N, C-alpha and C positions, 0 to 999 in steps of 0.2 A: 571840481573833480569829484566823481562818484565815490562815496564812502566805502563801497564794496569793490572798487576797482582793484585788480591785481597790482600789487606793488613789486617793483623790480629792484633787486639788490646786486651789488658787485661783490663777488666772493673770491675772484682770482685775478692776478695781474701778471702780465708777461711783456717783456720788451727787449729788443736788441737795437742799439742806437749808436750814433757817432761818439757818445761819451761813455758807453758801457755795454757789456754783453748780456746783461739781464736787467730787470726792473730795479733791483736794489742798488747795483753799482751805478746805473744811469742816474737814479735819484740822488745818490751821494755826490756824484760829480756835479750835478746842478747846484746842490747846496754849497759846494766848494767853489762855484763860479768857474768851472773848467770848460773850455771850448773844445769841441771835437773837430774843428775845421783845420785843415792843413793843406799844403801844396801837394798836388797830384804828381804821381811818378809814371803814369801810363805813357806808352810810346806815342800816343796821339796828342799829348798835351800841348806840344808846340804848334798845333794846327788850330787852336781855339783861343779866343780872346780872354777867357777866364781860366786860370790855371790852378784852382783850389776848390775843395768841396769838403763836406762832412762825411768822410768814408766811415763805415761801421768800425767800431772799436775792436770787435771780434769777428773774424771771418766765419760766416755760418757754415761754410764747407768744412771747416775744421771741427765743428761741433757735431754735425750730422754724420752718420755712417757713410763711408765713401760711396757705396753702391746707390744709396738713396740720394745723396747730394748730386750725383751725376745725372739723374733724371729730373731734377728740379731746376727751374730758372732761379736766379739769385733772389728775386722777389718772393718766390715760393719758399726758398730756404729760410729767409728771414721770418716769414709768417709761421713756418713750422716750428722753428726754434722758440718764438715768442708764445705760440699757442700751447706748446708742451709745457713751458714754464708756467703759464697761467693756469693750465689744467692741474698741474701738481700743486700750485699755490692754493687752488680752491679745494684741495683735498681729494682730487681725482673722484668726483662725484659718481656714485652708482645711479645711473639714470637709464631708463629704457630707451633703446635706439630711436623709437618713434616719438619720443619726447625730447630729443636732443637736436638742436639746430646749429647752423654755422652761418654767419654773415661776415665775411672778410673781403675787403675791397682794395683795389689799387687804382690809381688815376691813369696809369699808363700801361700796366701789365708787363708781360715779359719782353720788354723792348730790347734788352741785350740779346736774348735768344733770337728774336726776329732779325736783328741786324747781322749777327754772326751766322745764322742759318742761311741768310741770303748770300753772304760771302762764300759759304761752303757750296751752295747750289751753283753759283756763278763760276767758281774757280775749279770745283772738283766734281760737279754733277749731282743730280738729284738722288742717286742711289747711295751717296755718302751722308745723307741727312740722317739724324737720329730719329728712330720711330717715336720718340717722345717730344719731337719738335712742336707739334700742335698743343699737347697738354702743357708744354713749358711756356708757350707764348700767349695762350688765351688768358684774358683778364680775370676770368673766374677760376683760374688754375689754383691760386692760393687757397681759396675757400674749398674747392673740390678736394684737394689733397688733405686738408685738415679734416674734412668730412669723412674721407676714407679712413684716415688715421684713427678717428674716434668712432666710426660707425654711425654717424649722424643720419637720421632718416626723416626728421621733422621738416626738413627743408635746408638746402645749402644755397646761399645767395651771394651775389656780388653787385653792390650798387656802385655806379660809376658817375661821379660828379666832380671830376678834376680834383682839386686840393681839398674838397669837402667830403671826399669819398669815405674816408675812415670814420668820420663823425656820423655820416648818414648811415653807415653800416651799424653803428651802435644804436642809432634811433630806430632802424628797422628791426633790430634784435629786440629792443624794448617792446615794439609793437607786436612782434611774434608772441612774446610771453603774455602780454596783456590780452591778446586775442585768444589765448588758450591753445595756441598751436604747439607750444613747447614749454617745458619746465626749465630747461637750461639752454643757453645759447652762447657759443663762442663767437666773439665779435671784435672787430677792429680794422686796422689798415696796414698796408705794407707797400714799400716802393724800393726799387733798385734801378735807378735811372742815371747813374753817373757814367756817362758815355759822351764821346766827343760830339756826336750828332745832337744829343739833347742839350748839351751846354751851348753849342753853337746856335741852336734854334732859339733857346731862351735869351741868349745874348743878342740875337738879331731882333728880338722883340723889345730890347732895351729893358729887360726885367731883372737882370742879374747885377750884383756888385762886381766891379772890375778892380777891386782893391788887391791886386796880385802881390803887392809888396807887404801886405799885412793881413794874411788870411784869417787869423784868429780875431782880428778887429773888424772884419768885413761885415758881419751881420750886426746891424746897429739900429734896432727898432726904436722909433721915435726920436732918434738923434738928428740934429739939424743937418749933419753931413752924411746921412744914409744915402746909398746910391743903388739899392736893389737887394734881392734876396740871395742867399747862399744855398746851393743845392746840398741836400743830405740824403741818407738812405737808412733803411731799417724797418722795424715793425713794432706796433703796440697792440696788444690783445687783452681784452677783458673777458672774464667769465661772468655772465649775467644769469640770474635765476629768479624765479618767483620767490617772494619772501617766505611763503608757506613751505615751499620745497626746501629752501635753504635752512630754515629753522627746524624742520622735521629731521634733518640729518645732522643738526648741530654744527652747521658751517660757521666759520668766522665771517662776519659781514664788514666790509670796508666802508661802504656807503650805499645810499639809495641812488639808483638812476631814476631821478624824479620826474624829469620832463625833457621834451625835445621840441624844437621849433624849426620849420623849414620856410624858405622863401626864395624867390628868384627876382633879380634886379630888372631883367628885361631892358637893359640900358646899353651895354657894350660887351663885346665878346671877351675882353680882357680887363677893362677898366671898371673900377667900382662906381656905383651911382653916387654922385657928389654929395647928396644930402643924407646918405646912409639909411634911406627909408627901408630897404629890404633887410638890412642888418637889424634895425630896430624891430621890424616885424618878426624876424626869427627869434630874437631874444624875448620879445613880449609873449609870443606863442609858447616858448619853452617855459616861462614863468607861469603862465596860465595853466599849461598842461601839468605842471608840477604842483599846482595850488600854492604858489609862492608869490611874494611881492619883491620888489627891488630891495627893500630893507633886509630881507632874508639873505641876500647874496653878499658875501663878505670877500669874495675872491673871484677874479676873472683871469683865466689863462687865455690871453688874446691871440688872435690869428697873427697879427703884427709881424709881417714878413720882412720889414725894413725897406719896403718900396715907398717912394716919395709920396704918392697919393693915398694909399690904403691905410697907413698907420693912423693918421690923424682922423680920417673919416670914421674909422672903427671906434676910437675912444670917445669921439664926440657922440656917436650913437649909443655907446655904453652909458654916457652921462644922461642921455635923454631917456633911455629905456630902463635903466637900473638906478643910476645916481652917480655921484662923484666919490662916494665913500668906499667902494670895494678896493682891495689891494690888487692892482693890475700888473701882470708881468708877461714877458714874452720869453719862453724857454727856447724859441728859435734862435735867440742871440747866442746860444751855446751849441745847439744841435744842427743849426741850419734848418732848411725847409724840406721836409720829407714828402711834399706833394700829397698824394693819396694816403700816405702813412701818417701824415701830421695829426689828423684827428684821433688816430689810435694812440700814438705815444703821448699826445697832450692830454687825452682823457686819463691815461695812466697817471700822468703827472698831477692832474687836477684832483684825482682821487687820493693820491699820496699826500698832497697838500692839505686836503680836508682831514685825512686820517691822522696825520702827524701835526696838524695845526701850525704849519710853517709854509711860507711862500718864498721860493728862490728868487734872488734878485736878477733882474735883467742886466747883462753885462754890456759893455761898449756904449753905454748911455751917458755921455759926458756933457751934452748940451741939448737940453730938451727943446723940441720945436715949439713954435707958437700955436696957440689955440687948443692947448691940452689942459683940462681942468681935473682929470681923474688922478687918483693917488698911485702914481707909477712906482713900483718897487725897484730901486736901484741902489747901488752902493753897498747895501747889506740886506740879508734876508730879514723878513718881517714875520712876526707871530700872528696867527689868527686867534680870534677870541674863542673861549670855550662856549658851550651851549649849543643850541639848535641852529646851525648855520648851513648855508648852501654855497656852491661854487659853480661857475659857468666856464665851459670851454666853447670858444667860437672857432668855426672853420668855414672858409669861403673859397670858392673855386672859379677859375676861368669859365665863362658862360653865365656868370652872375648867380651861381649857386651859393646860398647861405644856409648854414646849419648851426644851431646852438643846442648843446646838451647841458642840462643842469643836474648836478649831483648834490645830494643832501647828506650831511653827516649822519652816521648810524648811531 
């Protein structure tokens, strides 16, 4: 890494998740081992094979002003709530509009709007559609609304790479700052896909847990009896800045966004490459990008969705790319899987772990599967060492997308 390359720092955190309505309450819930997964009560629940999900702990429509909430899809509502929290947490930076960017992504976009708008069109006619239908359903809608809210003019982007979307957004934001395009970028991911069609489609792909009699015990990363992921919803947003800009305004710095790595498996549209070569490549690139070695990394927030194949392949790749020494956890055991929002909230959690030097334990991990050599955190939270350490967040998506973001303690 060039000695004079722009360094990127994290100055603000925002989240709304199945375990809490903001970043602080979500983090506290993780440390307490609380699950946000519960049985669904929607009228369509009897038509699908999976009857539970990680619904947001706080309805975003109750947080936002009613007129604003009505013109936003639920995924956009989550993003707006988390972005405003992150912005205030960063101290509401005074930055010229042309130096402020937004990169906020979703894997699916406004799917609930798409489906409900089609029902309205079919049953009541085109002239009963909301004039905000298109802005509500477009995948770049969350980024666009945040950009309007903050007056961002340096560029407003939405990267789409399935369940790696939120992490890729953070990587793209880092690149914007390093390239000199922006001083401050609001970045992360959001998703609101708890709907009968989505659940039925994932169930048809045999990707979801069907543990309907035990919703809170259904997300079981690395457990021998895991049977698929649990769907969650929410958003996680970071405020990223150049170190020079942040220090000039006296900002509190949580961590450095030190490196990012990308790869593609080119193996199968939904299944991971069995040897984890793409995952290893993404992690190795992230370490190189951050001028770090595997020994610097003391914590990994794993993608670990509780699918039979993916969990073990990932940690075997961690052992090869980083080593067996980092404390590895899966916060999806409590939040479920937020799809395109996962990289956002899990980056928030990774930064929190670094900043507070504690790793929340994976829950529901009672019988560790074979072939795992890394140090899985379960049973109780674990303390991270003091000193100059780094932590990794992995995110992978259907299509073979792999993104690793590495953060370094400030």
